[in-house]
C-alpha positions in Angstrom: 2.4 -15.6 17.4 3.6 -13.9 20.5 2.6 -10.4 21.3 3.7 -8.7 18.1 4.3 -5.0 19.2 6.7 -6.0 21.9 8.4 -8.3 19.5 8.9 -5.9 16.5 9.6 -3.0 19.0 12.3 -5.0 20.8 14.1 -5.6 17.5 13.8 -1.9 16.5 15.0 -0.9 19.9 17.9 -3.3 19.6 19.0 -1.9 16.3 18.7 1.7 17.3 20.6 0.9 20.6 23.3 -0.6 18.5 23.7 2.4 16.2 23.7 4.7 19.2 25.9 2.7 21.6 27.9 0.2 19.3 27.3 -3.3 18.1 27.7 -4.8 21.6 24.6 -3.1 22.9 22.5 -4.4 19.9 23.6 -8.0 20.7 22.7 -7.8 24.4 19.8 -10.1 25.3 18.6 -7.5 27.8 17.2 -5.4 25.0 14.5 -7.9 24.7 13.3 -7.4 28.3 11.5 -4.2 28.1 7.8 -3.5 28.4 6.2 -1.9 25.4 3.0 -1.0 26.9 4.0 2.6 27.3 3.7 3.6 23.7 4.2 7.3 24.2 7.7 6.5 25.6 8.7 4.1 23.0 7.5 6.2 20.1 10.6 8.4 20.9 12.7 5.5 20.3 10.9 3.7 17.4 10.1 6.9 15.4 13.6 8.5 16.0 14.4 10.3 12.6 17.9 8.7 12.9 16.2 5.2 12.0 15.4 6.5 8.5 19.1 6.3 7.6 19.2 2.5 7.8 15.6 1.5 7.5 15.1 3.6 4.3 11.3 3.5 4.6 10.6 5.6 1.5 12.9 3.4 -0.7 11.1 0.3 0.7 7.7 1.6 -0.2 8.8 2.7 -3.6 10.5 -0.8 -4.2 7.0 -2.4 -3.6 5.5 -0.5 -6.5 2.0 -0.3 -5.2 -0.9 1.2 -7.0 -2.1 4.5 -5.5 -5.3 2.9 -4.1 -3.5 -0.2 -2.7 -4.8 -1.9 0.6 -1.8 -2.5 2.9 -1.7 -4.3 6.2 1.2 -3.6 8.4 1.6 -6.5 10.8 3.2 -5.6 14.0 2.8 -1.9 13.3 3.7 -0.7 16.8 3.6 3.2 16.9 3.1 3.3 13.2 6.6 4.0 11.7 5.7 2.3 8.4 1.9 2.6 8.6 1.9 6.5 8.4 4.5 6.5 5.6 2.4 4.1 3.6 -0.6 6.3 4.3 1.1 9.5 3.0 2.4 7.7 -0.2 -0.8 5.9 -0.9 -3.4 8.7 -0.3 -6.1 6.8 -2.3 -5.5 3.5 -0.6 -6.0 2.1 3.0 -3.5 1.1 5.5 -4.3 -1.2 8.4 -1.8 -1.0 11.3 -2.1 -4.4 13.1 -0.9 -4.9 16.6 -1.7 -7.2 19.6 -0.6 -4.7 22.2 -3.7 -2.6 23.1 -1.6 0.6 24.0 0.1 0.5 20.6 -3.3 0.1 18.8 -4.5 3.1 20.7 -1.5 5.1 20.1 -1.6 4.5 16.3 -5.4 5.4 16.3 -4.6 8.6 18.0 -1.7 9.4 15.8 -3.6 8.9 12.7 -6.3 11.2 14.0 -3.8 13.8 15.2 -1.9 13.8 11.8 -5.2 13.8 9.8 -4.5 10.5 8.1 -8.0 9.2 7.4 -6.7 6.3 5.4 -5.1 4.6 8.4 -7.0 2.3 10.6 -5.6 0.7 13.8 -6.5 -3.0 14.2 -6.3 -5.0 17.4 -5.0 -8.3 16.0 -4.8 -11.6 17.6 -1.6 -13.8 17.8 -2.9 -16.2 15.2 -5.1 -13.9 13.1 -4.5 -10.3 12.0 -8.3 -9.7 11.9 -8.1 -7.5 8.9 -11.4 -5.8 7.8 -10.8 -6.5 4.2 -8.3 -8.4 1.9 -5.0 -6.6 1.3 -2.8 -6.1 -1.9 0.3 -6.3 0.5 0.9 -7.6 3.9 4.2 -6.4 5.4 6.1 -7.7 8.5 9.1 -5.7 9.6 11.3 -7.3 12.3 8.4 -9.6 13.3 8.9 -12.8 11.3 10.9 -14.8 13.9 8.2 -14.1 16.6 5.5 -15.8 14.6 4.6 -19.2 16.1 3.8 -22.1 13.9 4.8 -20.1 10.9 3.8 -22.5 8.2 0.2 -22.6 9.6 0.1 -18.9 10.1 1.2 -17.9 6.7 -1.1 -20.5 5.1 -4.0 -18.9 6.9 -2.7 -15.4 5.9 -3.3 -16.2 2.3 -7.1 -15.8 3.1 -6.3 -12.1 3.9 -4.7 -11.4 0.5 -6.4 -10.2 -2.7 -5.7 -12.2 -5.9 -2.2 -11.3 -6.9 -1.5 -10.0 -3.3 2.0 -10.2 -1.8 3.7 -10.7 1.6 6.8 -8.7 2.3 9.3 -9.8 5.0 12.0 -7.5 6.3 14.3 -8.7 8.9 17.8 -8.5 10.3 20.5 -10.3 8.4 22.6 -12.9 10.3 25.7 -10.8 9.8 24.2 -7.4 10.7 26.2 -5.5 13.3 22.9 -4.3 14.9 19.7 -6.2 15.8 18.7 -8.9 18.1 21.1 -11.6 19.3 22.2 -14.2 16.7 20.2 -16.9 18.4 17.0 -14.9 17.7 17.6 -14.3 14.0 16.3 -16.3 11.2 18.4 -16.6 7.9 16.7 -15.4 4.7 17.1 -19.0 3.3 15.1 -20.3 6.0 12.4 -17.8 5.5 12.3 -18.8 1.9 12.0 -22.5 2.7 9.3 -21.9 5.3 7.2 -19.7 3.1 7.6 -22.2 0.2 6.2 -24.9 2.4 3.3 -22.5 3.4 2.4 -22.2 -0.3 4.4 -19.1 -1.4 7.2 -18.4 -3.9 9.7 -15.7 -3.9 8.9 -13.0 -6.3 11.4 -10.3 -5.5 14.5 -9.9 -3.2 15.9 -6.4 -2.6 19.4 -5.9 -1.3 19.6 -2.1 -0.6 19.0 -2.2 3.2 22.3 -2.1 5.1 21.1 -4.3 8.0 18.2 -6.3 6.8 17.0 -8.6 4.0 13.9 -7.7 2.1 12.0 -10.6 0.6 8.7 -10.4 -1.3 6.4 -13.5 -1.8 3.3 -14.4 -3.7 1.0 -17.4 -2.8 0.0 -20.2 -5.1 3.2 -20.4 -7.0 5.3 -22.7 -4.9 
């Protein structure tokens, strides 16, 4: 995998830029050329409250129907947009915000401390290994999937980080979304399903309530 924070962050930035400046801005390749080492700066973009209108984070978490003590791994967590929301909604659980960008990891750790979220742990992951301290009930990747290199191998290995009955959720921009990365950078949901099937997963749920993204949930060992 490439450096995940810059990856997921680039897509989120593209989507927000599109909503603020029109579809053309979201389709401009230059939105992928930013450095994301300055987490303090990018937090103002990624955690902009206006993102909630299309990302629908609470609806996403509710749709996953997690137990109150669930263990969640947010791969490509960045500044913690989803991680902190999982933490608030799963106060008996544990959330691991995984990123390969050191400044993002530090930012999330500081944010969790600042907001009193003792159930959030920032994890410095590797491109080919999230390095989770324990197995998860859910692993979620938001706007990260197409940056994973050798995806079949990666997701086969990822099964080792799941508890029995654990799930993997993939949220990414639809091919016809008016915002998001360039068309050439997107991956159609049917391709995601095919690749995950080859990696040993089966689709268990597909949600259609996000206006710009598909939302797929998989379980291993059922392909």
